[in-house]
ZADO-1210 file (C-alpha; in nm, 4 decimals, padded with zeros to 6 digits):
<atoms>
<atom x="04.9453" y="-04.4601" z="-02.6781" code="MET" pos="1"/>
<atom x="04.8741" y="-04.3850" z="-02.3134" code="SER" pos="2"/>
<atom x="05.0610" y="-04.1084" z="-02.1387" code="GLU" pos="3"/>
<atom x="05.2767" y="-04.2250" z="-01.8508" code="GLU" pos="4"/>
<atom x="05.3298" y="-03.8739" z="-01.7155" code="ILE" pos="5"/>
<atom x="05.0215" y="-03.6633" z="-01.6422" code="GLU" pos="6"/>
<atom x="05.0317" y="-03.2929" z="-01.7249" code="CYS" pos="7"/>
<atom x="04.8675" y="-03.1009" z="-01.4407" code="LEU" pos="8"/>
<atom x="04.9166" y="-02.7542" z="-01.5879" code="SER" pos="9"/>
<atom x="05.1099" y="-02.5872" z="-01.8657" code="SER" pos="10"/>
<atom x="05.2272" y="-02.2322" z="-01.9310" code="ARG" pos="11"/>
<atom x="05.4176" y="-02.0704" z="-02.2158" code="VAL" pos="12"/>
<atom x="05.7358" y="-01.9091" z="-02.0818" code="VAL" pos="13"/>
<atom x="05.8780" y="-01.7856" z="-02.4139" code="TYR" pos="14"/>
<atom x="05.7603" y="-01.7630" z="-02.7728" code="GLN" pos="15"/>
<atom x="05.8853" y="-01.6217" z="-03.1029" code="ASN" pos="16"/>
<atom x="05.8348" y="-01.6871" z="-03.4730" code="ARG" pos="17"/>
<atom x="06.0405" y="-02.0081" z="-03.4675" code="TRP" pos="18"/>
<atom x="05.9643" y="-02.1772" z="-03.1379" code="LEU" pos="19"/>
<atom x="05.7659" y="-02.1882" z="-02.8180" code="ARG" pos="20"/>
<atom x="05.8953" y="-02.2950" z="-02.4773" code="VAL" pos="21"/>
<atom x="05.6515" y="-02.4192" z="-02.2189" code="ARG" pos="22"/>
<atom x="05.6821" y="-02.5367" z="-01.8615" code="GLU" pos="23"/>
<atom x="05.4518" y="-02.8168" z="-01.7522" code="ASP" pos="24"/>
<atom x="05.3705" y="-02.9203" z="-01.3980" code="GLN" pos="25"/>
<atom x="05.3595" y="-03.3006" z="-01.4121" code="VAL" pos="26"/>
<atom x="05.2771" y="-03.6058" z="-01.2020" code="ARG" pos="27"/>
<atom x="05.4574" y="-03.9345" z="-01.2598" code="ARG" pos="28"/>
<atom x="05.2907" y="-04.2765" z="-01.2119" code="PRO" pos="29"/>
<atom x="05.4426" y="-04.2980" z="-00.8617" code="SER" pos="30"/>
<atom x="05.2639" y="-03.9753" z="-00.7687" code="GLY" pos="31"/>
<atom x="05.5895" y="-03.7752" z="-00.7640" code="HIS" pos="32"/>
<atom x="05.5368" y="-03.4252" z="-00.9007" code="ARG" pos="33"/>
<atom x="05.7826" y="-03.2236" z="-01.1024" code="GLY" pos="34"/>
<atom x="05.8262" y="-02.9892" z="-01.3949" code="ILE" pos="35"/>
<atom x="05.9059" y="-03.0521" z="-01.7568" code="TYR" pos="36"/>
<atom x="06.0425" y="-02.7876" z="-01.9924" code="GLY" pos="37"/>
<atom x="05.9392" y="-02.8489" z="-02.3525" code="VAL" pos="38"/>
<atom x="06.0576" y="-02.6725" z="-02.6678" code="VAL" pos="39"/>
<atom x="05.7865" y="-02.6835" z="-02.9339" code="GLU" pos="40"/>
<atom x="05.8943" y="-02.6433" z="-03.2954" code="LYS" pos="41"/>
<atom x="05.7302" y="-02.7606" z="-03.6159" code="PRO" pos="42"/>
<atom x="05.8845" y="-03.0535" z="-03.7984" code="ASP" pos="43"/>
<atom x="06.1480" y="-02.9847" z="-04.0608" code="PHE" pos="44"/>
<atom x="06.2892" y="-03.1727" z="-04.3584" code="VAL" pos="45"/>
<atom x="06.6361" y="-03.3031" z="-04.4395" code="VAL" pos="46"/>
<atom x="06.7290" y="-03.3750" z="-04.7981" code="ILE" pos="47"/>
<atom x="07.0069" y="-03.6041" z="-04.9213" code="ALA" pos="48"/>
<atom x="07.0667" y="-03.4852" z="-05.2803" code="PRO" pos="49"/>
<atom x="07.2779" y="-03.7600" z="-05.4374" code="ILE" pos="50"/>
<atom x="07.3953" y="-03.8015" z="-05.7947" code="GLN" pos="51"/>
<atom x="07.6869" y="-03.9804" z="-05.9623" code="ASP" pos="52"/>
<atom x="07.8544" y="-04.0758" z="-05.6340" code="GLY" pos="53"/>
<atom x="07.8327" y="-03.7200" z="-05.5020" code="MET" pos="54"/>
<atom x="07.6188" y="-03.5670" z="-05.2283" code="VAL" pos="55"/>
<atom x="07.5458" y="-03.1977" z="-05.1876" code="TYR" pos="56"/>
<atom x="07.6110" y="-03.0419" z="-04.8486" code="LEU" pos="57"/>
<atom x="07.5664" y="-02.6884" z="-04.7270" code="VAL" pos="58"/>
<atom x="07.7889" y="-02.4927" z="-04.4915" code="GLU" pos="59"/>
<atom x="07.6608" y="-02.2047" z="-04.2877" code="GLN" pos="60"/>
<atom x="07.7366" y="-02.0153" z="-03.9727" code="TYR" pos="61"/>
<atom x="07.5487" y="-02.1566" z="-03.6749" code="ARG" pos="62"/>
<atom x="07.5146" y="-01.8788" z="-03.4208" code="TYR" pos="63"/>
<atom x="07.4463" y="-02.0932" z="-03.1073" code="PRO" pos="64"/>
<atom x="07.7797" y="-02.2769" z="-03.1491" code="VAL" pos="65"/>
<atom x="07.9689" y="-01.9870" z="-03.3137" code="ALA" pos="66"/>
<atom x="08.0986" y="-02.1856" z="-03.6076" code="GLY" pos="67"/>
<atom x="08.0544" y="-02.2906" z="-03.9703" code="ARG" pos="68"/>
<atom x="07.9826" y="-02.6572" z="-04.0377" code="TYR" pos="69"/>
<atom x="07.8866" y="-02.8800" z="-04.3298" code="TRP" pos="70"/>
<atom x="07.5470" y="-03.0490" z="-04.3164" code="GLU" pos="71"/>
<atom x="07.2775" y="-03.1885" z="-04.5413" code="LEU" pos="72"/>
<atom x="07.0290" y="-02.9290" z="-04.6699" code="PRO" pos="73"/>
<atom x="06.7464" y="-02.8917" z="-04.4197" code="GLN" pos="74"/>
<atom x="06.4828" y="-02.6505" z="-04.3069" code="GLY" pos="75"/>
<atom x="06.1234" y="-02.5577" z="-04.2436" code="SER" pos="76"/>
<atom x="05.8761" y="-02.2928" z="-04.3467" code="TRP" pos="77"/>
<atom x="05.7916" y="-02.1051" z="-04.0271" code="GLU" pos="78"/>
<atom x="05.5007" y="-01.9295" z="-04.1953" code="ASP" pos="79"/>
<atom x="05.3554" y="-02.2616" z="-04.3160" code="THR" pos="80"/>
<atom x="05.4152" y="-02.5160" z="-04.0371" code="PRO" pos="81"/>
<atom x="05.1645" y="-02.7643" z="-04.1838" code="GLY" pos="82"/>
<atom x="05.3263" y="-02.7690" z="-04.5310" code="ALA" pos="83"/>
<atom x="05.3423" y="-03.0984" z="-04.7166" code="ASP" pos="84"/>
<atom x="05.6854" y="-03.2460" z="-04.6276" code="PRO" pos="85"/>
<atom x="05.7658" y="-03.3422" z="-04.9879" code="GLU" pos="86"/>
<atom x="05.6855" y="-02.9924" z="-05.1160" code="ALA" pos="87"/>
<atom x="05.8923" y="-02.8497" z="-04.8318" code="LEU" pos="88"/>
<atom x="06.1840" y="-03.0787" z="-04.9229" code="ALA" pos="89"/>
<atom x="06.1714" y="-02.9671" z="-05.2874" code="ALA" pos="90"/>
<atom x="06.1526" y="-02.6029" z="-05.1787" code="GLY" pos="91"/>
<atom x="06.4406" y="-02.6260" z="-04.9295" code="GLU" pos="92"/>
<atom x="06.6570" y="-02.8128" z="-05.1815" code="LEU" pos="93"/>
<atom x="06.6062" y="-02.5368" z="-05.4391" code="ARG" pos="94"/>
<atom x="06.6434" y="-02.2576" z="-05.1828" code="GLU" pos="95"/>
<atom x="06.9701" y="-02.3793" z="-05.0300" code="GLU" pos="96"/>
<atom x="07.1477" y="-02.5504" z="-05.3205" code="THR" pos="97"/>
<atom x="06.9780" y="-02.4227" z="-05.6343" code="GLY" pos="98"/>
<atom x="06.8977" y="-02.7828" z="-05.7262" code="LEU" pos="99"/>
<atom x="06.5733" y="-02.9362" z="-05.8447" code="VAL" pos="100"/>
<atom x="06.5181" y="-03.3114" z="-05.8350" code="ALA" pos="101"/>
<atom x="06.3184" y="-03.5317" z="-06.0696" code="SER" pos="102"/>
<atom x="06.2680" y="-03.7720" z="-05.7777" code="SER" pos="103"/>
<atom x="06.2288" y="-03.6919" z="-05.4077" code="ILE" pos="104"/>
<atom x="06.1505" y="-04.0053" z="-05.2085" code="ARG" pos="105"/>
<atom x="06.0688" y="-04.0245" z="-04.8367" code="PRO" pos="106"/>
<atom x="06.3184" y="-04.2282" z="-04.6342" code="VAL" pos="107"/>
<atom x="06.1828" y="-04.1938" z="-04.2797" code="GLY" pos="108"/>
<atom x="06.0932" y="-03.9711" z="-03.9864" code="HIS" pos="109"/>
<atom x="06.3115" y="-03.9112" z="-03.6797" code="LEU" pos="110"/>
<atom x="06.2909" y="-03.6891" z="-03.3722" code="PHE" pos="111"/>
<atom x="06.5532" y="-03.4223" z="-03.3150" code="LEU" pos="112"/>
<atom x="06.5868" y="-03.4371" z="-02.9354" code="ALA" pos="113"/>
<atom x="06.2735" y="-03.5830" z="-02.7818" code="TYR" pos="114"/>
<atom x="06.4055" y="-03.5503" z="-02.4278" code="GLY" pos="115"/>
<atom x="06.3108" y="-03.1819" z="-02.4354" code="PHE" pos="116"/>
<atom x="06.1811" y="-03.0955" z="-02.7832" code="CYS" pos="117"/>
<atom x="05.8709" y="-03.1972" z="-02.9810" code="SER" pos="118"/>
<atom x="06.0384" y="-03.1377" z="-03.3197" code="GLN" pos="119"/>
<atom x="06.0853" y="-03.4185" z="-03.5654" code="GLY" pos="120"/>
<atom x="06.2163" y="-03.4321" z="-03.9171" code="TYR" pos="121"/>
<atom x="06.1248" y="-03.6002" z="-04.2427" code="HIS" pos="122"/>
<atom x="06.4156" y="-03.7465" z="-04.4394" code="VAL" pos="123"/>
<atom x="06.4164" y="-03.7385" z="-04.8202" code="PHE" pos="124"/>
<atom x="06.6443" y="-03.8871" z="-05.0862" code="HIS" pos="125"/>
<atom x="06.6674" y="-03.6630" z="-05.3931" code="ALA" pos="126"/>
<atom x="06.7950" y="-03.7836" z="-05.7311" code="THR" pos="127"/>
<atom x="06.7835" y="-03.6697" z="-06.0925" code="GLY" pos="128"/>
<atom x="06.9359" y="-03.3361" z="-05.9977" code="LEU" pos="129"/>
<atom x="06.9601" y="-03.0258" z="-06.2131" code="GLY" pos="130"/>
<atom x="07.0695" y="-02.6729" z="-06.1296" code="PHE" pos="131"/>
<atom x="06.7982" y="-02.4049" z="-06.1372" code="ALA" pos="132"/>
<atom x="06.9493" y="-02.1285" z="-05.9172" code="GLY" pos="133"/>
<atom x="06.9431" y="-02.0582" z="-05.5428" code="GLU" pos="134"/>
<atom x="06.6568" y="-01.8750" z="-05.3749" code="GLN" pos="135"/>
<atom x="06.8019" y="-01.8076" z="-05.0291" code="ARG" pos="136"/>
<atom x="06.6321" y="-01.6353" z="-04.7359" code="ASP" pos="137"/>
<atom x="06.8004" y="-01.3590" z="-04.5358" code="ALA" pos="138"/>
<atom x="06.8674" y="-01.6116" z="-04.2551" code="GLU" pos="139"/>
<atom x="07.0822" y="-01.8098" z="-04.4993" code="GLU" pos="140"/>
<atom x="07.3248" y="-01.5280" z="-04.5682" code="GLU" pos="141"/>
<atom x="07.6717" y="-01.6722" z="-04.6270" code="GLY" pos="142"/>
<atom x="07.5432" y="-02.0249" z="-04.6945" code="LEU" pos="143"/>
<atom x="07.7678" y="-02.2262" z="-04.9288" code="VAL" pos="144"/>
<atom x="07.6574" y="-02.5383" z="-05.1205" code="ALA" pos="145"/>
<atom x="07.9073" y="-02.7916" z="-05.2532" code="LYS" pos="146"/>
<atom x="07.9099" y="-03.1467" z="-05.3866" code="ALA" pos="147"/>
<atom x="08.1315" y="-03.4027" z="-05.2112" code="PHE" pos="148"/>
<atom x="08.2176" y="-03.7629" z="-05.2973" code="PRO" pos="149"/>
<atom x="08.0206" y="-04.0009" z="-05.0750" code="LEU" pos="150"/>
<atom x="08.3428" y="-04.1490" z="-04.9321" code="ALA" pos="151"/>
<atom x="08.4694" y="-03.8027" z="-04.8381" code="GLU" pos="152"/>
<atom x="08.1513" y="-03.7228" z="-04.6442" code="VAL" pos="153"/>
<atom x="08.1847" y="-04.0476" z="-04.4533" code="GLU" pos="154"/>
<atom x="08.5469" y="-03.9623" z="-04.3740" code="ALA" pos="155"/>
<atom x="08.4397" y="-03.6128" z="-04.2611" code="MET" pos="156"/>
<atom x="08.1886" y="-03.7721" z="-04.0235" code="ILE" pos="157"/>
<atom x="08.4518" y="-04.0121" z="-03.8863" code="CYS" pos="158"/>
<atom x="08.7021" y="-03.7285" z="-03.8369" code="ARG" pos="159"/>
<atom x="08.4421" y="-03.5265" z="-03.6469" code="GLY" pos="160"/>
<atom x="08.4310" y="-03.2498" z="-03.9061" code="GLU" pos="161"/>
<atom x="08.0582" y="-03.2928" z="-03.9617" code="ILE" pos="162"/>
<atom x="07.9076" y="-03.2196" z="-03.6221" code="LYS" pos="163"/>
<atom x="07.5404" y="-03.1896" z="-03.7128" code="ASP" pos="164"/>
<atom x="07.3705" y="-03.4838" z="-03.5391" code="ALA" pos="165"/>
<atom x="07.0845" y="-03.4758" z="-03.7887" code="THR" pos="166"/>
<atom x="07.3235" y="-03.5190" z="-04.0816" code="THR" pos="167"/>
<atom x="07.5051" y="-03.8043" z="-03.9073" code="VAL" pos="168"/>
<atom x="07.1749" y="-03.9796" z="-03.8200" code="ALA" pos="169"/>
<atom x="07.0422" y="-03.9387" z="-04.1743" code="VAL" pos="170"/>
<atom x="07.3697" y="-04.0708" z="-04.3181" code="TRP" pos="171"/>
<atom x="07.3358" y="-04.3850" z="-04.1037" code="GLY" pos="172"/>
<atom x="06.9703" y="-04.4288" z="-04.2041" code="LEU" pos="173"/>
<atom x="07.0547" y="-04.3902" z="-04.5744" code="LEU" pos="174"/>
<atom x="07.3373" y="-04.6427" z="-04.5407" code="LYS" pos="175"/>
<atom x="07.1218" y="-04.8980" z="-04.3607" code="MET" pos="176"/>
<atom x="06.8534" y="-04.8630" z="-04.6272" code="LYS" pos="177"/>
<atom x="07.1071" y="-04.9176" z="-04.9078" code="GLY" pos="178"/>
<atom x="07.0713" y="-04.5675" z="-05.0532" code="LEU" pos="179"/>
<atom x="07.4430" y="-04.4791" z="-05.0317" code="LEU" pos="180"/>
</atoms>
């Protein structure tokens, strides 16, 4: 794929363990110059653990929006950004919900917010669930996992109670693929 916008120079303006922000000087095909701010983060996984007409969601406090919201289990391993997505999905499922799955199947790959961020996410459908015990990180303090009927989750989305765009996008993808 050819690049339509040429990067003339790039500099990192902020970096921590989880992300890097860079500012690029760019030139568009018309010759117009400008800047582009890009947030670089490794891909993450989202898992839809479904069994017997129920789906497991997690609720946690999200500091940037100062609230607790239900969402599908999701995450990344900052210390292992190149981890195999399926292994990451199995690990995040166990870590956040205490569940292990006999089957974790890939459903697709989406981008989080490609207008300013390089991060994408791999979507997995997990079935054959059994409880093995949570293994939460310190960042997941206060996280709650709970099973909901599929119809209730859809109603929560329609009522605007589930605000996580990733969860809503994954729900639509699962529905279109006949997995709900």
